[in-house]
VOTI-990981 format. One record per atom (N, C-alpha, C): residue in one letter; y, x, z. Coordinates in steps of 0.2 Angstrom, whole numbers, plus 5000, padded with zeros to 4 digits. Last residue first. Example, Ala and Ser with C-alpha at 12.3 -4.5 7.8 and 13.67 -1.06 7.14 Angstrom:
s498950645035;s499550685036;s500050645039;a497250665039;a497850625039;a498450665039;
This chain:
x502850315021;x503050375017;x503150435022;x501950165020;x502150225025;x502250285021;x502249995017;x502150065014;x502450115019;x501549855024;x502149905025;x501849975022;x501349685025;x501149745022;x501749795022;x501149545029;x501549595033;x501249665031;x499549495022;x500349495022;x500549545028;x498249475010;x498549505016;x499349495016;x497949424998;x498049375002;x498349405009;x497949464981;x498149494988;x498349434992;x497749414968;x497149424972;x497349454979;x499249474962;x498649444960;x498149464965;x500149564967;x500149494970;x499549464969;x499749734971;x499749684966;x499749614970;x500649864975;x500249814978;x500249754974;x500650024966;x500749954967;x500349914972;x500250144968;x500950144965;x501150064965;x499350204983;x499450164977;x500150164974;x498550294992;x499250314989;x499350274983;x497750265008;x497750265001;x498450274998;x497250235022;x497450305019;x497450305011;x497750095029;x497250125024;x497550185021;x497750035045;x498150075041;x497650105036;x497649865051;x497349915048;x497849965044;x498049745056;x498249805060;x497949865057;x496749635052;x497449645054;x497549715057;x495449705039;x495649675046;x496449685047;x495149655023;x495449705027;x495749675034;x494349575014;x494349565021;x494549625025;x494249705001;x494249635003;x494149635011;x495249784989;x494949784996;x494949724999;x495149804973;x495249754978;x494849764984;x495949924963;x495449914968;x495649854972;x496349994947;x496449944952;x495849934956;x497050134938;x496450094941;x496650054946;x498150204934;x498050134932;x497350104934;x498350314941;x497950324935;x497750254932;x499050274952;x499450304947;x499050314940;x498250114957;x498450184958;x498750214951;x498549954964;x498449994957;x498650064959;x497649834974;x498149894973;x497949924966;x497449704984;x497349724977;x497849774976;x496749644999;x497349694996;x497149724990;x496449505009;x496249545003;x496849585001;x496749515026;x496549475020;x496349525015;x497849525041;x497249535037;x497149495031;x499349575043;x498949515044;x498449525039;x499749715041;x499849675047;x499449615048;x499249855035;x499149785034;x499149755040;x499949995028;x499849965034;x499749885032;x499550135018;x499750065018;x499550035024;x500150305015;x499650255017;x499950185017;x501050375008;x500550405011;x499950365013;x501650304992;x501650305000;x501050345002;x502050414978;x501750354981;x501750354989;x503650474972;x503050484976;x502750414978;x504850464966;x504350484962;x503650494965;x505650414977;x505750484974;x505150504970;x504350314979;x504950324982;x505050404980;x503350184972;x503550254971;x504250264974;x502950054970;x503050074977;x503250154977;x503549934958;x503250004960;x503450024967;x503249784953;x503649814957;x503349884960;x502249704947;x502649744943;x503049794947;x501549614955;x501149644949;x501549694945;x501749624972;x502049614965;x501649654960;x502049594989;x501549604984;x501849584977;x503249684997;x503149614994;x502749624989;x503349785011;x503049775004;x503049705003;x504449885021;x504049815020;x503949815012;x504250055024;x504650005019;x504149945019;x504650195033;x504150135032;x504550085029;x504650375034;x504950305032;x504450255032;x503850475038;x504550485040;x504950415038;x502250505046;x502650475041;x503450475043;x501750675051;x501950605053;x502350575047;x500750785041;x501450765045;x501450695046;x499850785031;x499650785038;x500150775043;x500450805019;x500150745020;x499950735028;x502050895023;x501350895021;x501050825023;x503750895016;x503250885021;x502550885018;x504851035012;x504350975009;x503850965015;
């Protein structure tokens, strides 16, 4: 089993969706990469949602959401890192 401090082993392009889960083998991603900046609306496993505003292009957010919501998300080129 890998540790959170280990390098990521998989990257998956994300299409923002209010219903498509990011869980892979039951686990959320280790981080989210935002290729083209904007707002990023995410939902975590406990059903709390957070809108990150004005995320710069090329940012890696060390967050573990279960969804990247399409509602209010304007950022693009999003990648989930596992």
